[in-house]
N, C-alpha and C positions, 0 to 999 in steps of 0.2 A: 444594504444587505449584510455586509460585512458586521456591522456594529451589533445588529441581533442574533446573527450565528455566532461571532464572537462571545456575546452573553450567554448564550444559551449554554456554550461547551464550556466555558471557564465555569460556570456555576456547577455543570455537572463534575467538572474535574475537581473542582474542591470538596466534593462529597467522598465520602472514603468508598463507599461503594461503588464507586465509578473507577476504582483502581484496575486497571487492564487485567485479563488473565494473566498469571503467574508466567516468565519465559514467553519465549517467540512462539508465534503462529504454527503451529503443527505441519501446516501444507508447506511453510518455507524450509522448516527445519527436513522435511523429509524428501526436498529437492533441492537440498544443497548441492548435492555433488552434478547438478547441470549447471550451476551457475559458473561464470569465468571465475578462473584462481584469485584473481586479484583487480584491482580498481577502483573505481567512484561509483557511488550508490544513491540512488536517490529514494527515499521513502515518504510516499505521498499521505499526507492526511494521518500523520504518525501516532496521534494521540499522545501519552505520555514516552512512547519510544521504545516500547518492546523489541520490536524488530529494528530499529536504529541500532540500539543498543547490541542486540545480538550479530547482527553483520558488522558494527566497529570491533566487536570481540573476536570475530575473525579474520580481522586486517584490513577490511575495506576501509575506504575514505568515505564516510558516509554525511550526507546531507538529510536532515530529515523537517518537513513542514506540516505545520499545524495550524489552524485558525484561532487556537485557544492558546493566549500567553501563559495561563495557568499550566497547561499539559505542555508547553514549551521549556518554561522553568523545570516542570517536575524532571522532564528529561535530562536538562542540562545537570541538575542536581544528582542525579542518578549516573550520569557519565562520570562526574568529578567522583563521587563515591567509587564507583569501579574502577577509576585510573583510564577511562577510555576517551579519545579524542571525538566528538561529533560537532556538526554544526546543525544547529537548531535555530531554524526559521519561522518565526509567527506571520503567515501570508494568508491571504483569501485564495482558495485557489479557482475560484469563480475569476478572478483578475488577474492571478498568477502564471506566468508561462515560464516553466522551465527551457533552461537553454538547448539548443539543439546540439544532438551528436555530445553531448557532454559526459554520457553516465554510462558504465558496464551492466549495472543492474538498476533495475525501477522496478518499486514494488508497489504496491497497491491493495491494502487489506481492509474491506469491509468501506469503503468510499466510492460512492458508483455517482459519477459526473459524466454522462455519455459526451457532452463536447470536448473532455478534457484527453479521451483516449488516444486522437490524433496527436497530440501534443508530447503523450507519453511516450509514443512510436517514435516521435521526432528526436526525443530526448535520448534515444538510446544509441550510442556507437555502432556501426557495425560490427556485428558479432555478439552484441549486448544481449542481455536476456530480461524479460520482462516476468514479474510473479505477480498475479491478479487472483483475489479471491472476494467474493461477496454475496451477499443473499438474493436468493430466486423469491419468485414470486410465491413460491409452496410456503414461504415461511411465517405466511399468515395465518395459515393452521395451526400454530404452535404461541400465537398469542404474546410473543414478545419480539423486539428488534423492529425493523422499520417496517411501515405497513401500506406506506404511499407507493405507487405506482411507480414514480420517478426514481427512486430509492432501492428498486428490485429488478434482479435481472429476469426476463423473459426465458421460457426454454430454448436453449440453443443459442441465446443471444450475446453471450462472452466472447464466443469464437469470432463473431460477426463485429465484432468491436475494433479487431486488431486485424483486419484482413491480410496486411502484408507481411504478418509475422510467420513464420515456420514455428507450427505447434510442437513441441516435446512432450506436453502432458496435458490431460484435461479430464477434468471429473465434475459430474455433475449430481447430486442427489443429497441424500440426509444423513446427518454424522452426529455423533454425540458432542457434546462441549459439556464446559463446567456449567452453564445455565440451562442445560436440556438439549433436546433434539433440534438440531438445525438444519435448514434447507439452502443449501450454497452450491457455488460454483467455480470451480478453480481453474486457472490456466498457467502454463509455464511456456512461454514462446520466445522463439530469437530472432532478431535480425538478421537480415542477410549479410554475409561480409562483403564489403565491397569490391568489385572489381574496374579499377580503372575509373573510378565515378569522379566525375567533374565536380570541382568543388566550387 
């Protein structure tokens, strides 16, 4: 599975048109004030690292993960060019499990693997914040992006994937992007601070 996925994404990232949108995701930037002021961050399926690099530029200690070695190499090169320190890891998220209670921020943009959701919650430290945005089933109307059911959020589904977190911000609907109109759901949610939890 990893070999097929890795080849697909390597080939995509070798093509010039696959360079991600310039700058970090708007949803992340808009909700920067809801993030913990410092700490460790995890960027899941980071691509070439636009959000990884953004968080690093804000002073966070960032780990980015992607299945594509080409994308990981691009992220590392850009980090060097910008003078930023990031940890960029090539790994298949279908088998990789992030460490528990390890991150103050976990972000996931446009990578929907429903079985990973509990692991993302577990990866957050008490008081940590998750930022998640992905396509909804409405995206099929626009003829680009994922079309398969497994890669599209159903109406209202995103909230239910992270039931243990406190919702700070939620939106679902249509928005404009560089590629045109897209249908997305976005969530910012916080893990409760521990109160005498048994380790």
